C-alpha positions in Angstrom: 12.9 16.0 -6.4 14.8 13.3 -4.5 17.7 15.5 -3.5 15.9 18.7 -2.7 12.5 17.4 -1.6 12.1 13.8 -0.5 15.4 13.1 1.2 15.4 16.1 3.5 11.9 15.5 4.6 12.6 11.7 5.0 15.5 12.6 7.3 13.3 15.1 9.2 10.6 12.4 9.8 13.2 10.0 11.2 14.5 12.7 13.6 11.0 13.7 14.7 10.0 10.1 15.4 13.2 9.0 17.1 13.6 12.1 19.3 10.0 12.5 20.5 9.2 8.7 20.6 5.6 9.4 19.4 3.5 8.5 16.4 2.7 10.8 13.5 -0.1 12.6 15.4 1.2 12.8 19.0 4.5 14.0 17.8 2.9 17.4 17.2 3.2 18.1 20.9 6.1 20.2 19.6 3.7 22.6 17.8 0.0 21.7 18.6 -1.5 24.0 15.9 0.0 21.6 13.3 -1.4 18.4 14.8 -3.7 18.2 11.7 -0.6 17.4 9.7 -0.5 14.1 11.6 -4.1 13.4 11.0 -3.6 14.2 7.3 -0.7 11.8 7.0 -2.7 9.0 8.7 -5.7 9.5 6.5 -3.6 9.5 3.3 -1.9 6.2 4.5 -5.4 4.7 5.3 -6.9 5.8 1.9 -4.0 4.2 0.1 -4.7 0.9 1.7 -8.2 0.9 0.1 -6.7 0.3 -3.3 -3.0 -0.7 -2.8 -3.9 -4.0 -1.2 -6.1 -4.8 -4.2 -2.9 -4.9 -6.3 -1.6 -7.6 -4.0 -4.9 -9.4 -4.4 -4.6 -9.3 -8.2 -1.1 -10.7 -7.9 -2.3 -13.5 -5.7 -5.0 -14.4 -8.3 -2.3 -14.4 -11.0 0.0 -16.5 -8.8 -2.7 -19.2 -8.4 -3.5 -19.0 -12.2 0.2 -19.6 -12.9 0.0 -23.1 -11.5 -0.7 -24.5 -14.9 1.7 -25.8 -17.7 -0.2 -23.5 -20.1 -0.8 -20.0 -18.8 -4.4 -18.8 -19.3 -3.3 -15.5 -21.0 -1.3 -17.2 -23.7 -4.1 -18.0 -26.2 -7.4 -16.6 -27.4 -9.5 -19.8 -27.0 -11.3 -18.8 -23.8 -14.9 -17.7 -23.1 -13.8 -14.1 -22.2 -11.9 -13.5 -25.4 -13.3 -11.3 -28.3 -12.8 -11.6 -32.1 -10.2 -8.8 -31.8 -7.9 -11.1 -29.7 -4.7 -12.3 -31.4 -2.5 -15.1 -29.9 0.7 -14.1 -28.2 2.7 -16.3 -30.4 1.7 -14.5 -33.6 4.0 -11.9 -35.1 1.9 -9.1 -36.4 3.1 -5.5 -36.9 -0.4 -4.2 -36.8 -1.2 -5.8 -33.4 -1.8 -3.3 -30.6 -0.6 -5.2 -27.6 -2.6 -3.4 -25.0 -6.0 -3.8 -26.7 -5.7 -7.0 -28.7 -3.3 -9.3 -26.8 -4.6 -12.3 -24.9 -2.9 -10.9 -21.7 -4.9 -7.7 -22.0 -8.2 -9.5 -22.5 -7.4 -11.9 -19.7 -6.8 -9.1 -17.2 -9.7 -6.8 -18.3 -12.3 -9.5 -19.2 -11.1 -12.7 -17.5 -10.0 -11.3 -14.1 -11.7 -7.9 -13.7 -14.7 -8.8 -15.9 -15.0 -5.2 -17.0 -17.4 -6.2 -19.8 -20.2 -6.4 -17.2 -19.8 -2.8 -16.1 -20.4 0.4 -18.2 -18.7 2.6 -15.6 -18.8 3.9 -12.0 -22.5 4.3 -12.0 -23.1 0.6 -12.4 -20.2 -1.3 -10.7 -21.8 -4.7 -10.2 -21.2 -7.2 -7.4 -17.7 -8.3 -6.1 -16.1 -11.3 -7.9 -15.9 -14.0 -5.3 -12.5 -15.3 -6.5 -10.9 -11.8 -6.2 -12.7 -11.3 -2.8 -11.1 -14.5 -1.5 -7.7 -13.3 -2.7 -8.2 -10.0 -1.1 -9.3 -11.6 2.2 -6.1 -13.7 2.2 -4.0 -10.5 1.7 -5.7 -8.8 4.6 -5.4 -11.9 6.8 -1.6 -11.9 6.1 -1.5 -8.2 7.0 -3.3 -8.7 10.2 -1.0 -11.6 11.3 2.0 -9.4 10.4 0.8 -6.3 12.4 -1.3 -7.4 15.4 1.8 -7.7 17.6 3.4 -4.5 16.5 6.9 -4.1 15.2 7.9 -7.3 16.9 6.0 -9.3 14.3 6.1 -7.0 11.3 9.9 -6.5 11.7 10.5 -10.2 11.3 8.2 -10.5 8.2 10.0 -7.6 6.5 13.3 -9.5 6.5 11.7 -11.9 4.0 9.5 -9.5 2.1 12.4 -7.0 1.6 15.2 -9.4 0.6 13.5 -12.1 -1.5 12.5 -9.7 -4.4 16.2 -8.9 -5.1 16.8 -12.6 -5.7 13.8 -12.9 -8.0 14.7 -9.7 -9.9 18.2 -11.0 -10.5 16.9 -14.3 -11.8 14.5 -12.5 -14.1 17.2 -10.1 -15.3 19.6 -12.9 -16.2 16.8 -14.7 -18.1 15.7 -11.5 -19.8 19.2 -10.7 -21.1 19.1 -13.9 -23.1 16.1 -12.9 -25.1 16.3 -11.2 -28.6 15.6 -7.5 -28.4 16.6 -7.2 -24.8 19.6 -4.9 -25.5 17.4 -2.5 -27.6 15.0 -2.3 -24.6 17.9 -1.4 -22.3 19.2 1.2 -24.8 15.7 2.8 -24.9 15.6 2.8 -21.1 19.0 4.5 -20.7 18.3 7.2 -23.4 16.3 10.0 -21.8 14.0 12.4 -23.7 15.2 15.7 -22.2 12.4 17.6 -24.0 9.9 16.1 -21.6 11.4 18.3 -18.8 9.4 21.2 -20.4 6.2 19.5 -19.4 4.9 20.5 -16.0 3.1 17.2 -15.5 6.5 15.4 -15.6 7.6 17.4 -12.6 4.4 16.8 -10.7 4.6 13.1 -11.5 8.3 13.0 -10.4 7.4 14.6 -7.1 4.5 12.4 -6.3 6.4 9.3 -7.4 9.6 10.0 -5.3 7.6 11.0 -2.2 5.5 7.9 -2.6 8.6 5.7 -3.2 10.7 7.1 -0.3 7.6 7.3 1.9 8.0 11.0 2.9 4.8 12.6 4.0 3.0 9.4 4.9 4.2 9.3 8.5 5.2 5.7 8.0 8.9 6.3 8.8 8.0 8.6 11.6 6.0 5.7 13.2 8.8 3.2 12.8 11.4 5.6 14.0 9.5 6.2 17.2 10.6 2.6 18.2 14.3 3.3 17.6 16.7 3.7 20.5 17.4 7.4 21.4 21.0 7.4 20.0 20.3 5.3 16.9 22.1 6.8 13.9 19.1 7.8 11.9 21.3 9.9 9.5 23.0 6.7 8.4 19.5 5.0 8.1 18.3 7.9 5.9 21.3 7.7 3.5 21.3 3.9 3.2 17.5 3.7 2.8 17.2 6.3 0.0 20.3 4.9 -1.7 18.9 1.3 -1.7 15.5 2.7 -2.8 17.0 4.4 -5.8 19.2 1.4 -6.7 16.1 -0.8 -6.6 14.2 1.4 -8.9 17.1 1.7 -11.3 17.8 -2.0 -11.2 14.2 -3.1 -11.7 14.1 -0.7 -14.7 16.7 -3.0 -16.4 14.5 -6.0 -15.7 11.4 -4.4 -17.1 12.9 -3.0 -20.2 14.7 -6.2 -21.2 11.3 -7.8 -21.5 9.8 -4.7 -23.2 12.5 -4.9 -25.7 11.8 -8.6 -26.3 8.1 -7.8 -26.8 8.9 -5.0 -29.2 11.1 -7.4 -31.2 8.5 -10.2 -31.2 5.6 -8.0 -32.1 7.5 -5.8 -34.6 6.3 -2.5 -32.9 8.2 0.4 -31.2 9.0 0.0 -27.6 7.0 3.2 -26.9 3.9 1.4 -28.0 4.7 -1.6 -25.7 5.5 0.4 -22.6 2.7 1.5 -20.4 2.1 2.5 -16.8 0.1 1.4 -13.8 -1.7 -2.0 -13.9 -1.1 -2.3 -17.6 2.7 -2.9 -17.2 2.4 -5.4 -14.4 -0.7 -7.4 -15.4 -0.7 -7.2 -19.2 2.7 -6.5 -20.8 4.9 -8.5 -18.4 2.7 -11.6 -18.2 2.5 -11.5 -22.0 6.3 -11.5 -22.2 6.8 -14.2 -19.6 4.1 -16.4 -21.3 6.2 -17.0 -24.4 9.3 -18.2 -22.5 10.2 -21.9 -22.1 8.9 -23.0 -18.7 6.7 -19.9 -18.7 4.7 -20.9 -15.6 7.9 -21.0 -13.5 8.8 -17.4 -14.5 5.3 -16.3 -13.9 5.2 -17.9 -10.4 8.5 -16.1 -9.6 7.3 -12.8 -10.9 4.0 -12.7 -9.0 5.5 -14.1 -5.9 7.9 -11.2 -6.0 5.0 -8.7 -6.4 3.3 -10.1 -3.4 6.4 -9.8 -1.3 7.0 -6.2 -2.4 3.3 -5.3 -1.9 3.1 -6.7 1.6 6.2 -4.8 2.6 4.7 -1.5 1.7 1.2 -2.3 2.9 2.4 -3.1 6.3 4.1 0.2 6.6 1.0 2.1 5.6 -1.3 0.4 8.1 1.3 0.5 10.8 1.3 4.3 10.4 -2.5 4.4 10.9 -2.4 2.0 13.9 0.5 3.6 15.7 -0.6 7.1 15.0 -4.1 6.7 16.4 -3.2 4.5 19.4 -0.4 6.9 20.5 -2.8 9.9 20.2 -5.7 8.2 22.0 -3.6 6.1 24.4 -5.8 7.0 27.4 -8.7 5.4 25.6 -6.9 2.2 24.7 -4.8 1.8 27.9 -7.5 0.0 30.0 -8.0 -2.7 27.4 -5.8 -5.8 27.6 -5.8 -6.6 23.9 -6.2 -3.1 22.6 -3.5 -3.4 19.9 -4.9 -6.7 18.6 -8.5 -5.4 18.6 -7.8 -2.1 17.0 -5.6 -3.7 14.3 -8.5 -6.0 13.5 -10.9 -3.1 13.2 -8.5 -1.1 11.0 -7.8 -4.1 8.7 -11.5 -5.1 8.5 -12.6 -1.5 7.7 -10.0 -1.2 4.9 -11.1 -4.6 3.6 -14.8 -3.5 3.4 -13.8 -0.4 1.3 -11.4 -2.4 -0.9 -14.1 -4.8 -1.9 -15.5 -2.1 -4.2 -12.3 -2.5 -6.3 -13.0 -6.2 -7.1 -16.3 -5.6 -8.7 -16.6 -5.5 -12.6 -16.4 -1.7 -12.4 -13.8 -1.8 -9.7 -10.9 -0.8 -11.9 -12.6 2.7 -12.3 -12.8 3.1 -8.6 -9.2 1.8 -8.3 -7.9 4.5 -10.7 -9.9 7.2 -9.0 -8.4 6.3 -5.6 -5.0 6.0 -7.1 -5.2 9.5 -8.6 -6.7 11.4 -5.7 -6.0 9.7 -2.4 -2.2 10.3 -2.3 -1.4 13.0 -4.9 -1.8 16.6 -3.9 -2.8 15.6 -0.3 0.5 13.8 0.2 2.5 16.8 -1.0 0.5 19.1 1.3 1.2 16.8 4.3 5.0 17.0 3.5 4.8 20.8 2.9 3.2 21.7 6.2 5.4 19.2 8.1 8.4 21.0 6.8 7.0 24.5 7.5 5.9 23.5 11.0 9.3 22.2 12.0 11.5 24.8 10.3 9.4 28.0 10.8 7.4 27.4 14.0 9.2 24.8 16.1 12.4 26.4 15.1 15.3 25.2 13.0 17.8 26.0 15.8 15.9 24.0 18.4 15.5 21.1 15.9 19.2 21.2 15.2 19.9 20.9 18.9 17.6 17.9 19.1 19.7 16.2 16.4 22.9 17.1 18.2 21.6 15.6 21.5 20.8 12.3 19.7 23.6 11.9 17.2 26.4 14.2 18.6 26.6 16.1 15.4 24.7 19.1 14.0 23.1 18.9 10.6 25.0 20.6 7.8 24.1 23.6 5.8 22.5 21.5 3.0 20.0 20.0 5.4 19.1 23.3 7.1 18.7 25.2 3.9 16.6 22.5 2.4 14.4 22.2 5.4 13.8 26.0 5.7 13.7 27.2 2.0 14.3 24.8 -0.8 12.1 21.8 0.1 9.0 24.0 0.8 9.5 26.1 -2.3 9.8 22.9 -4.5 6.7 21.4 -3.1 4.7 24.7 -3.4 5.6 25.0 -7.1 4.7 21.4 -7.8 1.3 21.7 -6.0 0.5 24.9 -8.0 1.4 23.3 -11.3 -0.6 20.2 -10.4 -3.7 22.3 -9.7 -3.3 24.6 -12.7 -2.6 21.9 -15.3 -4.9 19.2 -14.0 -6.3 17.1 -16.9 -9.7 15.3 -17.0 -9.5 11.9 -15.5 -9.8 8.8 -17.8 -9.0 5.1 -17.8 -8.3 3.8 -21.3 -11.4 5.0 -23.3 -13.6 5.7 -20.2 -13.9 9.4 -19.4 -14.9 9.9 -15.8 -18.1 11.9 -15.3 -17.9 15.2 -13.4 -19.5 13.8 -10.2 -16.8 11.2 -10.1 -14.1 13.8 -10.1 -15.9 15.7 -7.4 -15.8 12.5 -5.3 -12.0 12.3 -6.0 -11.4 15.9 -5.0 -13.6 15.5 -1.9 -11.4 12.5 -0.9 -8.2 14.5 -1.4 -9.6 17.5 0.5 -10.9 15.4 3.4 -7.3 14.8 4.4 -5.9 18.2 3.5 -8.7 20.0 5.5 -7.6 18.2 8.6 -4.7 20.6 8.8 -6.7 23.9 9.2 -9.6 22.2 11.1 -7.4 20.6 13.8 -5.4 23.9 14.0 -8.6 25.9 14.7 -9.6 23.4 17.4 -6.2 23.6 19.1 -6.3 27.4 19.1 -9.9 27.3 20.6 -8.8 24.9 23.3 -5.9 27.0 24.5 -6.4 29.4 27.5 -6.3 33.2 27.5 -6.9 35.8 24.9 -6.7 35.2 21.1 -3.0 36.2 21.2 -2.3 33.9 24.1 -4.2 31.1 22.4 -2.0 31.4 19.3 1.1 31.7 21.3 0.2 28.5 23.2 -0.6 26.7 20.0 2.7 27.3 18.3 4.9 26.4 21.3 5.7 22.9 22.6 3.4 21.4 25.2 6.4 20.7 27.4 6.9 24.5 27.7 3.2 25.0 28.6 3.7 22.5 31.4 6.9 24.1 32.6 5.2 27.5 32.6 2.2 26.2 34.5 4.5 24.7 37.2 6.4 28.0 37.4 3.1 29.9 37.9 2.0 27.4 40.6 5.3 27.8 42.5 5.1 31.6 42.2 1.5 31.6 43.4 2.4 29.4 46.4 5.3 31.6 47.3 3.1 34.7 47.2 0.5 33.1 49.4 3.1 31.9 51.8 4.7 35.4 52.0 1.2 37.0 52.6 0.5 34.5 55.3 3.8 35.2 57.1 
């Protein structure tokens, strides 16, 4: 999925942004009928901010809670604990870590307070401590974004490099723990039979597109600030290589501690390993809590999470801000502090929606948004982006654009992927994702039908922007229906050139008649 899907589209986005010097919406001057792809990408990025920034808020809450010699998720002597809770220091082969550990009860009952909400139909009021943490996160995002790439670029130097230092420290400490090598062995031993499951391929596609950032329009936004002759091919290769190395490297860090937990609890690693918030806010804190000087390791871990989270969150909101301000520049141009004001509006609106995720029933909303906001819709955005450039704008013209910037033509691999392989891969994944969709649940909570309708409505609201904006563009074009379609699939620069040619011809004709 990386080689034949995400990387070719990532490179395509860098080229589009750098060559056209436009955001993810305005760049579709090259093929106006597909301007909805830009709106789809911007909406997906905005929807992700509704829940992604909540993770950073949770991390900040845990960071503050770690400033204690005894971490609050180490024992079961707190008001939020139940009789089922068993202390982290106890070795018990019958202990199910995700449901009976103090870390699990701290996260679900102490932090989220899920015991006060039966489900989405009764979510309760926001928890003020989490709301304050969320407000701090959005304040940091605003301060990083309101001056554009001049401010966010400086922040990224810290947020992108410090996690490697923390990961290395955690790995060295983890390798000293009993059971660490068995965790690494489990990590490096693949279960090839899983490749027969269609959901594995869907998950792989969504994960790698999400990880690389293809389809969001984030890299397209950032690339629009590059110099014209910047070597974006080198940027593509280095970025994807570093991204894969980071994922692979962090896997070692994670599974050393999972192996330690498996050894300590006397249960298989498959029973310890989990995904989503469970790994980050239950299993890992549980492992760190039993180490000497546990609060120091906890502080390092959650500080790293905040740095990583802010890095990605800035990219998503920058896509929204750059995309809309470039598209509606005539509206924003008269205002002196347009960037600062609009950034404040975007951040404030996202914060107002994110508050729903810090209620007692917020985890159900979080999981709903996580499932539907950037799944099929993200893949659709990437698919139509690829189709628009390769089949309508024209692969030969796109290749000439690359040659004018970099002095080299893309090789056969890139051209074949852009035109055939990448679209085919994405189409197959989308079809499998729709055909084999399973009912949504979080732990023991099965989502009601109306909740899934809300999720699909959220996903479709971004996907439908593609045909809706396409119809509007065709309707706005002059001439007959055939002329309208022809105008809508050709670059606006050609329309302007054609109009000037017609004006010159009309003037010459009038001048000849006058003479």
